[in-house]
N, CA, C, O and the ligand as a Tripos MOL2 file, in Angstrom:
@<TRIPOS>MOLECULE
protein
  261   259    66     0     0
PROTEIN
NO_CHARGES

@<TRIPOS>ATOM
      1 N          24.4350   -2.9900   -6.3360 N.3       1 MET1
      2 CA         23.2270   -3.8130   -6.4040 C.3       1 MET1
      3 C          23.2460   -4.7960   -7.5130 C.2       1 MET1
      4 O          23.5160   -4.5260   -8.6840 O.2       1 MET1
      5 N          22.9090   -6.0600   -6.9990 N.am      2 ASN2
      6 CA         22.6690   -7.0910   -7.9910 C.3       2 ASN2
      7 C          21.3950   -7.0440   -8.6560 C.2       2 ASN2
      8 O          20.3910   -7.3650   -8.0190 O.2       2 ASN2
      9 N          21.3030   -6.6640   -9.9320 N.am      3 LEU3
     10 CA         20.0250   -6.6160  -10.5650 C.3       3 LEU3
     11 C          19.3800   -7.9990  -10.8600 C.2       3 LEU3
     12 O          18.2230   -7.9770  -11.2790 O.2       3 LEU3
     13 N          19.9310   -9.0810  -10.7080 N.am      4 THR4
     14 CA         19.3150  -10.4040  -10.9470 C.3       4 THR4
     15 C          18.6030  -10.8050   -9.5540 C.2       4 THR4
     16 O          17.9300  -11.8350   -9.5950 O.2       4 THR4
     17 N          18.6650  -10.1910   -8.4640 N.am      5 GLU5
     18 CA         17.9330  -10.5330   -7.3010 C.3       5 GLU5
     19 C          16.5870   -9.9790   -7.2590 C.2       5 GLU5
     20 O          16.3390   -8.8520   -7.6870 O.2       5 GLU5
     21 N          15.6030  -10.8520   -6.6820 N.am      6 LEU6
     22 CA         14.3560  -10.5030   -6.6220 C.3       6 LEU6
     23 C          14.1330   -9.1670   -5.5930 C.2       6 LEU6
     24 O          14.9370   -9.0450   -4.6680 O.2       6 LEU6
     25 N          13.2460   -8.3500   -5.7200 N.am      7 LEU7
     26 CA         13.0390   -7.1920   -4.8760 C.3       7 LEU7
     27 C          11.7470   -7.5160   -3.9440 C.2       7 LEU7
     28 O          10.6190   -7.6090   -4.4280 O.2       7 LEU7
     29 N          11.9630   -7.6460   -2.8470 N.am      8 PRO8
     30 CA         10.7320   -7.6230   -1.9880 C.3       8 PRO8
     31 C          10.0740   -6.5140   -1.8090 C.2       8 PRO8
     32 O          10.7410   -5.5510   -1.4270 O.2       8 PRO8
     33 N           8.5820   -6.3230   -2.0300 N.am      9 VAL9
     34 CA          8.0710   -4.9530   -1.7850 C.3       9 VAL9
     35 C           6.8570   -5.1140   -1.0790 C.2       9 VAL9
     36 O           6.0710   -5.9240   -1.5710 O.2       9 VAL9
     37 N           6.5200   -4.5350   -0.0430 N.am     10 GLU10
     38 CA          5.2600   -4.6730    0.7350 C.3      10 GLU10
     39 C           4.2060   -3.8170    0.1560 C.2      10 GLU10
     40 O           4.4600   -2.7400   -0.3830 O.2      10 GLU10
     41 N           2.8790   -4.3670    0.2870 N.am     11 TYR11
     42 CA          1.8040   -3.5370   -0.0630 C.3      11 TYR11
     43 C           0.6310   -3.9950    0.6700 C.2      11 TYR11
     44 O           0.6200   -5.1840    0.9910 O.2      11 TYR11
     45 N          -0.3340   -3.2750    0.9830 N.am     12 SER12
     46 CA         -1.5470   -3.4710    1.7240 C.3      12 SER12
     47 C          -2.5380   -4.0340    0.7300 C.2      12 SER12
     48 O          -2.5830   -3.6400   -0.4350 O.2      12 SER12
     49 N          -3.3260   -4.9640    1.2250 N.am     13 CYS13
     50 CA         -4.2270   -5.6710    0.3950 C.3      13 CYS13
     51 C          -5.4190   -4.5470    0.2060 C.2      13 CYS13
     52 O          -5.8110   -3.8220    1.1200 O.2      13 CYS13
     53 N          -5.9230   -4.5320   -1.1420 N.am     14 PRO14
     54 CA         -7.0380   -3.3040   -1.1790 C.3      14 PRO14
     55 C          -8.3210   -3.9370   -0.5930 C.2      14 PRO14
     56 O          -9.2000   -3.1180   -0.3230 O.2      14 PRO14
     57 N          -8.5900   -5.1890   -0.3530 N.am     15 TRP15
     58 CA         -9.5240   -5.7630    0.1950 C.3      15 TRP15
     59 C          -9.7610   -5.6790    1.6890 C.2      15 TRP15
     60 O         -10.7720   -5.1980    2.2000 O.2      15 TRP15
     61 N          -8.7300   -6.1920    2.3360 N.am     16 CYS16
     62 CA         -8.7760   -6.2730    3.6700 C.3      16 CYS16
     63 C          -7.7870   -5.4180    4.4990 C.2      16 CYS16
     64 O          -7.8970   -5.3160    5.7200 O.2      16 CYS16
     65 N          -6.8890   -4.8540    3.8350 N.am     17 GLY17
     66 CA         -5.7570   -4.1050    4.3770 C.3      17 GLY17
     67 C          -4.6380   -4.6650    4.9290 C.2      17 GLY17
     68 O          -3.7360   -3.9390    5.3460 O.2      17 GLY17
     69 N          -4.5690   -5.9200    4.9920 N.am     18 GLU18
     70 CA         -3.5150   -6.7100    5.4400 C.3      18 GLU18
     71 C          -2.2420   -6.5820    4.6570 C.2      18 GLU18
     72 O          -2.3080   -6.6360    3.4290 O.2      18 GLU18
     73 N          -0.9830   -6.4010    5.3120 N.am     19 PRO19
     74 CA          0.2120   -6.3900    4.6590 C.3      19 PRO19
     75 C           0.5670   -7.5480    3.7960 C.2      19 PRO19
     76 O           0.3990   -8.6830    4.2420 O.2      19 PRO19
     77 N           1.0610   -7.3580    2.5560 N.am     20 ASN20
     78 CA          1.3500   -8.5140    1.7270 C.3      20 ASN20
     79 C           2.9460   -8.3330    1.2300 C.2      20 ASN20
     80 O           3.3980   -7.1980    1.3850 O.2      20 ASN20
     81 N           3.7620   -9.2480    0.7010 N.am     21 GLU21
     82 CA          4.8080   -8.9440    0.2520 C.3      21 GLU21
     83 C           4.8670   -9.6860   -1.1530 C.2      21 GLU21
     84 O           4.4780  -10.8450   -1.2970 O.2      21 GLU21
     85 N           5.3470   -8.9690   -2.0860 N.am     22 THR22
     86 CA          5.4780   -9.5330   -3.4050 C.3      22 THR22
     87 C           7.0140   -9.3120   -3.8380 C.2      22 THR22
     88 O           7.7090   -8.3610   -3.4790 O.2      22 THR22
     89 N           7.4340  -10.4270   -4.7260 N.am     23 LEU23
     90 CA          8.8480  -10.2540   -5.1380 C.3      23 LEU23
     91 C           8.6190   -9.7340   -6.6910 C.2      23 LEU23
     92 O           7.7910  -10.1890   -7.4810 O.2      23 LEU23
     93 N           9.4840   -8.7520   -6.9080 N.am     24 ILE24
     94 CA          9.5660   -8.0790   -8.3300 C.3      24 ILE24
     95 C          10.8560   -8.6060   -8.8750 C.2      24 ILE24
     96 O          11.9060   -8.6100   -8.2320 O.2      24 ILE24
     97 N          10.7190   -9.0430  -10.0740 N.am     25 ASP25
     98 CA         11.8960   -9.5120  -10.7410 C.3      25 ASP25
     99 C          12.4310   -8.3630  -11.6670 C.2      25 ASP25
    100 O          11.7920   -8.0480  -12.6710 O.2      25 ASP25
    101 N          13.4610   -7.8150  -11.3700 N.am     26 PRO26
    102 CA         13.9990   -6.3540  -11.9430 C.3      26 PRO26
    103 C          14.4010   -6.8090  -13.3630 C.2      26 PRO26
    104 O          14.6580   -5.8590  -14.1020 O.2      26 PRO26
    105 N          14.5110   -7.9470  -13.8840 N.am     27 THR27
    106 CA         14.8080   -8.3450  -15.0980 C.3      27 THR27
    107 C          13.6420   -8.5670  -16.0740 C.2      27 THR27
    108 O          13.8010   -8.8000  -17.2720 O.2      27 THR27
    109 N          12.5830   -8.4830  -15.5190 N.am     28 GLY28
    110 CA         11.2420   -8.7600  -16.3900 C.3      28 GLY28
    111 C          10.8480   -7.5860  -16.9170 C.2      28 GLY28
    112 O           9.7120   -7.6060  -17.3920 O.2      28 GLY28
    113 N          11.5380   -6.3920  -16.9930 N.am     29 GLY29
    114 CA         10.9380   -5.2520  -17.7670 C.3      29 GLY29
    115 C          10.6580   -4.1590  -16.8030 C.2      29 GLY29
    116 O          10.6650   -4.3860  -15.5930 O.2      29 GLY29
    117 N          10.3970   -2.9150  -17.3190 N.am     30 ASP30
    118 CA         10.1190   -1.8640  -16.4120 C.3      30 ASP30
    119 C           8.6200   -1.7460  -16.3190 C.2      30 ASP30
    120 O           8.1920   -0.9200  -15.5130 O.2      30 ASP30
    121 N           7.9650   -2.2810  -16.8550 N.am     31 ARG31
    122 CA          6.4340   -2.3400  -16.6310 C.3      31 ARG31
    123 C           5.8840   -3.7260  -16.5830 C.2      31 ARG31
    124 O           5.8740   -4.3980  -17.6140 O.2      31 ARG31
    125 N           5.3830   -4.2440  -15.3550 N.am     32 GLN32
    126 CA          5.0030   -5.4770  -15.1490 C.3      32 GLN32
    127 C           3.7570   -5.5260  -14.4210 C.2      32 GLN32
    128 O           3.6000   -4.8710  -13.3900 O.2      32 GLN32
    129 N           2.6660   -6.4370  -15.0180 N.am     33 ASP33
    130 CA          1.3570   -6.3880  -14.4880 C.3      33 ASP33
    131 C           0.9930   -7.7020  -14.0990 C.2      33 ASP33
    132 O           1.0520   -8.5270  -15.0100 O.2      33 ASP33
    133 N           0.6200   -8.1280  -12.9510 N.am     34 TYR34
    134 CA          0.2580   -9.5420  -12.6210 C.3      34 TYR34
    135 C          -0.9330   -9.5710  -11.4900 C.2      34 TYR34
    136 O          -1.2880   -8.6340  -10.7740 O.2      34 TYR34
    137 N          -1.4020  -10.7830  -11.5250 N.am     35 VAL35
    138 CA         -2.5120  -10.9420  -10.3020 C.3      35 VAL35
    139 C          -1.8480  -11.7610   -9.2910 C.2      35 VAL35
    140 O          -1.2100  -12.7770   -9.5710 O.2      35 VAL35
    141 N          -2.0220  -11.2620   -8.0080 N.am     36 GLU36
    142 CA         -1.6980  -11.9100   -6.8440 C.3      36 GLU36
    143 C          -2.8390  -12.2720   -5.8680 C.2      36 GLU36
    144 O          -3.7130  -11.4180   -5.7150 O.2      36 GLU36
    145 N          -2.9260  -13.2990   -5.2700 N.am     37 ASP37
    146 CA         -3.9110  -13.3740   -4.2300 C.3      37 ASP37
    147 C          -3.5880  -12.9080   -2.7420 C.2      37 ASP37
    148 O          -2.4900  -13.2100   -2.2740 O.2      37 ASP37
    149 N          -4.3530  -12.3000   -2.1030 N.am     38 CYS38
    150 CA         -3.8800  -11.9210   -0.6240 C.3      38 CYS38
    151 C          -3.5750  -13.1050    0.2700 C.2      38 CYS38
    152 O          -4.3370  -14.0720    0.2400 O.2      38 CYS38
    153 N          -2.6860  -13.1010    0.9340 N.am     39 ALA39
    154 CA         -2.1810  -14.1480    1.7930 C.3      39 ALA39
    155 C          -3.3140  -14.3550    2.8830 C.2      39 ALA39
    156 O          -3.6330  -15.4710    3.2940 O.2      39 ALA39
    157 N          -3.8940  -13.1600    3.3150 N.am     40 ALA40
    158 CA         -5.0360  -13.2210    4.4700 C.3      40 ALA40
    159 C          -6.3880  -13.6110    4.0140 C.2      40 ALA40
    160 O          -7.0070  -14.5610    4.4920 O.2      40 ALA40
    161 N          -6.8410  -12.8070    3.0270 N.am     41 CYS41
    162 CA         -8.1480  -12.9740    2.5620 C.3      41 CYS41
    163 C          -8.1930  -13.6910    1.3430 C.2      41 CYS41
    164 O          -9.3260  -14.0560    1.0300 O.2      41 CYS41
    165 N          -7.2110  -14.0190    0.5090 N.am     42 CYS42
    166 CA         -7.1570  -14.9590   -0.6580 C.3      42 CYS42
    167 C          -7.9210  -14.1640   -1.7860 C.2      42 CYS42
    168 O          -8.2130  -14.8700   -2.7520 O.2      42 CYS42
    169 N          -8.2870  -12.9060   -1.8630 N.am     43 ARG43
    170 CA         -8.9740  -12.0640   -2.9380 C.3      43 ARG43
    171 C          -7.8050  -11.6780   -3.7990 C.2      43 ARG43
    172 O          -6.6970  -11.3370   -3.3850 O.2      43 ARG43
    173 N          -8.1820  -11.7720   -5.0170 N.am     44 PRO44
    174 CA         -6.9620  -11.1830   -5.9670 C.3      44 PRO44
    175 C          -6.8900   -9.8580   -6.2490 C.2      44 PRO44
    176 O          -7.9030   -9.1660   -6.3480 O.2      44 PRO44
    177 N          -5.6730   -9.3960   -6.4010 N.am     45 SER45
    178 CA         -5.4620   -8.0030   -6.6260 C.3      45 SER45
    179 C          -4.3730   -7.9820   -7.8800 C.2      45 SER45
    180 O          -3.5240   -8.8450   -8.1040 O.2      45 SER45
    181 N          -4.6080   -6.8280   -8.6020 N.am     46 THR46
    182 CA         -3.7020   -6.5870   -9.8040 C.3      46 THR46
    183 C          -2.3670   -5.7900   -9.3160 C.2      46 THR46
    184 O          -2.4290   -4.6810   -8.7860 O.2      46 THR46
    185 N          -1.4440   -6.3250   -9.5040 N.am     47 ILE47
    186 CA         -0.1660   -5.6930   -9.0500 C.3      47 ILE47
    187 C           0.5530   -4.9640  -10.2980 C.2      47 ILE47
    188 O           0.9920   -5.6690  -11.2060 O.2      47 ILE47
    189 N           0.6570   -3.7820  -10.3440 N.am     48 SER48
    190 CA          1.2190   -2.9570  -11.3160 C.3      48 SER48
    191 C           2.6350   -2.3840  -10.8950 C.2      48 SER48
    192 O           2.7230   -1.5350  -10.0090 O.2      48 SER48
    193 N           3.5850   -2.8140  -11.4710 N.am     49 VAL49
    194 CA          5.0210   -2.5400  -11.2260 C.3      49 VAL49
    195 C           5.6180   -1.7440  -12.2080 C.2      49 VAL49
    196 O           5.5990   -2.1280  -13.3770 O.2      49 VAL49
    197 N           6.1740   -0.6300  -11.8780 N.am     50 ARG50
    198 CA          6.8940    0.2820  -12.6960 C.3      50 ARG50
    199 C           8.3900    0.4900  -12.0110 C.2      50 ARG50
    200 O           8.5640    0.8000  -10.8330 O.2      50 ARG50
    201 N           9.3400    0.2750  -12.9020 N.am     51 ILE51
    202 CA         10.5980    0.3330  -12.4090 C.3      51 ILE51
    203 C          11.4280    1.4830  -13.2830 C.2      51 ILE51
    204 O          11.6290    1.4300  -14.4960 O.2      51 ILE51
    205 N          11.8670    2.5520  -12.3640 N.am     52 ASP52
    206 CA         12.2030    3.5810  -13.0090 C.3      52 ASP52
    207 C          13.7720    3.4020  -13.5360 C.2      52 ASP52
    208 O          14.2840    2.2830  -13.5550 O.2      52 ASP52
    209 N          14.3820    4.4020  -13.8950 N.am     53 GLY53
    210 CA         15.7530    4.0730  -14.6430 C.3      53 GLY53
    211 C          16.9530    3.8940  -13.5090 C.2      53 GLY53
    212 O          18.0660    3.5570  -13.9130 O.2      53 GLY53
    213 N          16.7690    4.0810  -12.3190 N.am     54 GLY54
    214 CA         17.5900    3.8820  -11.1430 C.3      54 GLY54
    215 C          17.2180    2.5870  -10.7260 C.2      54 GLY54
    216 O          17.8770    2.2110   -9.7570 O.2      54 GLY54
    217 N          16.2770    1.6820  -11.1850 N.am     55 GLY55
    218 CA         16.0330    0.3460  -10.7140 C.3      55 GLY55
    219 C          15.1640    0.3830   -9.4140 C.2      55 GLY55
    220 O          15.1500   -0.6090   -8.6850 O.2      55 GLY55
    221 N          14.4470    1.4870   -9.1070 N.am     56 VAL56
    222 CA         13.5150    1.6760   -8.0080 C.3      56 VAL56
    223 C          12.1700    1.2710   -8.4560 C.2      56 VAL56
    224 O          11.6130    1.9060   -9.3510 O.2      56 VAL56
    225 N          11.6430    0.3080   -7.9230 N.am     57 PRO57
    226 CA         10.3510    0.0270   -8.1850 C.3      57 PRO57
    227 C           9.0510    0.7630   -7.5170 C.2      57 PRO57
    228 O           9.0300    1.0540   -6.3210 O.2      57 PRO57
    229 N           8.1120    0.9980   -8.2960 N.am     58 THR58
    230 CA          6.8070    1.5110   -7.7360 C.3      58 THR58
    231 C           5.7460    0.5600   -8.1180 C.2      58 THR58
    232 O           5.5730    0.1440   -9.2630 O.2      58 THR58
    233 N           4.9060    0.1800   -6.8740 N.am     59 VAL59
    234 CA          3.9820   -0.7160   -7.0550 C.3      59 VAL59
    235 C           2.5890   -0.1310   -6.7730 C.2      59 VAL59
    236 O           2.3530    0.4170   -5.6960 O.2      59 VAL59
    237 N           1.6650   -0.2500   -7.7480 N.am     60 VAL60
    238 CA          0.2770    0.1000   -7.7080 C.3      60 VAL60
    239 C          -0.7490   -1.0470   -7.4950 C.2      60 VAL60
    240 O          -0.8840   -1.8850   -8.3860 O.2      60 VAL60
    241 N          -1.4310   -1.1150   -6.4280 N.am     61 VAL61
    242 CA         -2.1440   -2.4350   -6.2230 C.3      61 VAL61
    243 C          -3.6950   -2.0680   -6.2320 C.2      61 VAL61
    244 O          -4.1780   -1.2860   -5.4130 O.2      61 VAL61
    245 N          -4.4690   -2.7300   -7.2780 N.am     62 GLU62
    246 CA         -5.8800   -2.5330   -7.4410 C.3      62 GLU62
    247 C          -6.7320   -3.7940   -7.1740 C.2      62 GLU62
    248 O          -6.3030   -4.8690   -7.5910 O.2      62 GLU62
    249 N          -7.8010   -3.7470   -6.5700 N.am     63 PRO63
    250 CA         -8.6260   -5.0600   -6.5420 C.3      63 PRO63
    251 C          -8.9700   -5.4700   -7.7390 C.2      63 PRO63
    252 O          -9.4700   -4.6690   -8.5290 O.2      63 PRO63
    253 N          -8.7490   -6.8750   -8.1010 N.am     64 GLU64
    254 CA         -9.1280   -7.5390   -9.3600 C.3      64 GLU64
    255 C         -10.7460   -7.7230   -9.3740 C.2      64 GLU64
    256 O         -11.2670   -8.4550   -8.5330 O.2      64 GLU64
    257 N         -11.5210   -7.0480  -10.3410 N.am     65 SER65
    258 CA        -12.8300   -7.3250  -10.4270 C.3      65 SER65
    259 C         -13.1500   -8.8320  -11.0780 C.2      65 SER65
    260 O         -14.3130   -9.2120  -11.2140 O.2      65 SER65
    261 ZN         -6.7470   -9.4370    1.7620 Zn       66 ZN66
@<TRIPOS>BOND
     1     1     2 1
     2     2     3 1
     3     3     4 2
     4     3     5 am
     5     5     6 1
     6     6     7 1
     7     7     8 2
     8     7     9 am
     9     9    10 1
    10    10    11 1
    11    11    12 2
    12    11    13 am
    13    13    14 1
    14    14    15 1
    15    15    16 2
    16    15    17 am
    17    17    18 1
    18    18    19 1
    19    19    20 2
    20    19    21 am
    21    21    22 1
    22    22    23 1
    23    23    24 2
    24    23    25 am
    25    25    26 1
    26    26    27 1
    27    27    28 2
    28    27    29 am
    29    29    30 1
    30    30    31 1
    31    31    32 2
    32    31    33 am
    33    33    34 1
    34    34    35 1
    35    35    36 2
    36    35    37 am
    37    37    38 1
    38    38    39 1
    39    39    40 2
    40    39    41 am
    41    41    42 1
    42    42    43 1
    43    43    44 2
    44    43    45 am
    45    45    46 1
    46    46    47 1
    47    47    48 2
    48    47    49 am
    49    49    50 1
    50    50    51 1
    51    51    52 2
    52    51    53 am
    53    53    54 1
    54    54    55 1
    55    55    56 2
    56    55    57 am
    57    57    58 1
    58    58    59 1
    59    59    60 2
    60    59    61 am
    61    61    62 1
    62    62    63 1
    63    63    64 2
    64    63    65 am
    65    65    66 1
    66    66    67 1
    67    67    68 2
    68    67    69 am
    69    69    70 1
    70    70    71 1
    71    71    72 2
    72    71    73 am
    73    73    74 1
    74    74    75 1
    75    75    76 2
    76    75    77 am
    77    77    78 1
    78    78    79 1
    79    79    80 2
    80    79    81 am
    81    81    82 1
    82    82    83 1
    83    83    84 2
    84    83    85 am
    85    85    86 1
    86    86    87 1
    87    87    88 2
    88    87    89 am
    89    89    90 1
    90    90    91 1
    91    91    92 2
    92    91    93 am
    93    93    94 1
    94    94    95 1
    95    95    96 2
    96    95    97 am
    97    97    98 1
    98    98    99 1
    99    99   100 2
   100    99   101 am
   101   101   102 1
   102   102   103 1
   103   103   104 2
   104   103   105 am
   105   105   106 1
   106   106   107 1
   107   107   108 2
   108   107   109 am
   109   109   110 1
   110   110   111 1
   111   111   112 2
   112   111   113 am
   113   113   114 1
   114   114   115 1
   115   115   116 2
   116   115   117 am
   117   117   118 1
   118   118   119 1
   119   119   120 2
   120   119   121 am
   121   121   122 1
   122   122   123 1
   123   123   124 2
   124   123   125 am
   125   125   126 1
   126   126   127 1
   127   127   128 2
   128   127   129 am
   129   129   130 1
   130   130   131 1
   131   131   132 2
   132   131   133 am
   133   133   134 1
   134   134   135 1
   135   135   136 2
   136   135   137 am
   137   137   138 1
   138   138   139 1
   139   139   140 2
   140   139   141 am
   141   141   142 1
   142   142   143 1
   143   143   144 2
   144   143   145 am
   145   145   146 1
   146   146   147 1
   147   147   148 2
   148   147   149 am
   149   149   150 1
   150   150   151 1
   151   151   152 2
   152   151   153 am
   153   153   154 1
   154   154   155 1
   155   155   156 2
   156   155   157 am
   157   157   158 1
   158   158   159 1
   159   159   160 2
   160   159   161 am
   161   161   162 1
   162   162   163 1
   163   163   164 2
   164   163   165 am
   165   165   166 1
   166   166   167 1
   167   167   168 2
   168   167   169 am
   169   169   170 1
   170   170   171 1
   171   171   172 2
   172   171   173 am
   173   173   174 1
   174   174   175 1
   175   175   176 2
   176   175   177 am
   177   177   178 1
   178   178   179 1
   179   179   180 2
   180   179   181 am
   181   181   182 1
   182   182   183 1
   183   183   184 2
   184   183   185 am
   185   185   186 1
   186   186   187 1
   187   187   188 2
   188   187   189 am
   189   189   190 1
   190   190   191 1
   191   191   192 2
   192   191   193 am
   193   193   194 1
   194   194   195 1
   195   195   196 2
   196   195   197 am
   197   197   198 1
   198   198   199 1
   199   199   200 2
   200   199   201 am
   201   201   202 1
   202   202   203 1
   203   203   204 2
   204   203   205 am
   205   205   206 1
   206   206   207 1
   207   207   208 2
   208   207   209 am
   209   209   210 1
   210   210   211 1
   211   211   212 2
   212   211   213 am
   213   213   214 1
   214   214   215 1
   215   215   216 2
   216   215   217 am
   217   217   218 1
   218   218   219 1
   219   219   220 2
   220   219   221 am
   221   221   222 1
   222   222   223 1
   223   223   224 2
   224   223   225 am
   225   225   226 1
   226   226   227 1
   227   227   228 2
   228   227   229 am
   229   229   230 1
   230   230   231 1
   231   231   232 2
   232   231   233 am
   233   233   234 1
   234   234   235 1
   235   235   236 2
   236   235   237 am
   237   237   238 1
   238   238   239 1
   239   239   240 2
   240   239   241 am
   241   241   242 1
   242   242   243 1
   243   243   244 2
   244   243   245 am
   245   245   246 1
   246   246   247 1
   247   247   248 2
   248   247   249 am
   249   249   250 1
   250   250   251 1
   251   251   252 2
   252   251   253 am
   253   253   254 1
   254   254   255 1
   255   255   256 2
   256   255   257 am
   257   257   258 1
   258   258   259 1
   259   259   260 2
@<TRIPOS>SUBSTRUCTURE
     1 MET1         2 RESIDUE 1 A MET
     2 ASN2         6 RESIDUE 1 A ASN
     3 LEU3        10 RESIDUE 1 A LEU
     4 THR4        14 RESIDUE 1 A THR
     5 GLU5        18 RESIDUE 1 A GLU
     6 LEU6        22 RESIDUE 1 A LEU
     7 LEU7        26 RESIDUE 1 A LEU
     8 PRO8        30 RESIDUE 1 A PRO
     9 VAL9        34 RESIDUE 1 A VAL
    10 GLU10       38 RESIDUE 1 A GLU
    11 TYR11       42 RESIDUE 1 A TYR
    12 SER12       46 RESIDUE 1 A SER
    13 CYS13       50 RESIDUE 1 A CYS
    14 PRO14       54 RESIDUE 1 A PRO
    15 TRP15       58 RESIDUE 1 A TRP
    16 CYS16       62 RESIDUE 1 A CYS
    17 GLY17       66 RESIDUE 1 A GLY
    18 GLU18       70 RESIDUE 1 A GLU
    19 PRO19       74 RESIDUE 1 A PRO
    20 ASN20       78 RESIDUE 1 A ASN
    21 GLU21       82 RESIDUE 1 A GLU
    22 THR22       86 RESIDUE 1 A THR
    23 LEU23       90 RESIDUE 1 A LEU
    24 ILE24       94 RESIDUE 1 A ILE
    25 ASP25       98 RESIDUE 1 A ASP
    26 PRO26      102 RESIDUE 1 A PRO
    27 THR27      106 RESIDUE 1 A THR
    28 GLY28      110 RESIDUE 1 A GLY
    29 GLY29      114 RESIDUE 1 A GLY
    30 ASP30      118 RESIDUE 1 A ASP
    31 ARG31      122 RESIDUE 1 A ARG
    32 GLN32      126 RESIDUE 1 A GLN
    33 ASP33      130 RESIDUE 1 A ASP
    34 TYR34      134 RESIDUE 1 A TYR
    35 VAL35      138 RESIDUE 1 A VAL
    36 GLU36      142 RESIDUE 1 A GLU
    37 ASP37      146 RESIDUE 1 A ASP
    38 CYS38      150 RESIDUE 1 A CYS
    39 ALA39      154 RESIDUE 1 A ALA
    40 ALA40      158 RESIDUE 1 A ALA
    41 CYS41      162 RESIDUE 1 A CYS
    42 CYS42      166 RESIDUE 1 A CYS
    43 ARG43      170 RESIDUE 1 A ARG
    44 PRO44      174 RESIDUE 1 A PRO
    45 SER45      178 RESIDUE 1 A SER
    46 THR46      182 RESIDUE 1 A THR
    47 ILE47      186 RESIDUE 1 A ILE
    48 SER48      190 RESIDUE 1 A SER
    49 VAL49      194 RESIDUE 1 A VAL
    50 ARG50      198 RESIDUE 1 A ARG
    51 ILE51      202 RESIDUE 1 A ILE
    52 ASP52      206 RESIDUE 1 A ASP
    53 GLY53      210 RESIDUE 1 A GLY
    54 GLY54      214 RESIDUE 1 A GLY
    55 GLY55      218 RESIDUE 1 A GLY
    56 VAL56      222 RESIDUE 1 A VAL
    57 PRO57      226 RESIDUE 1 A PRO
    58 THR58      230 RESIDUE 1 A THR
    59 VAL59      234 RESIDUE 1 A VAL
    60 VAL60      238 RESIDUE 1 A VAL
    61 VAL61      242 RESIDUE 1 A VAL
    62 GLU62      246 RESIDUE 1 A GLU
    63 PRO63      250 RESIDUE 1 A PRO
    64 GLU64      254 RESIDUE 1 A GLU
    65 SER65      258 RESIDUE 1 A SER
    66 ZN66       261 GROUP 0 **** ****
């Protein structure tokens, strides 16, 4: 596994439920939080990324108020 590659992770928009894809940079640290706009409804969501010791990302998505 090449750790310099971006990891595509799918999530459902908390606003409209449409599937979105975000690219996680594994070299950016094991805790990353950023805001992304939905590709379908353009409303912002907070993406919280946690990467465990094995390099497996977990993504929690919440609507940005
Ligand atoms: Zn949406």
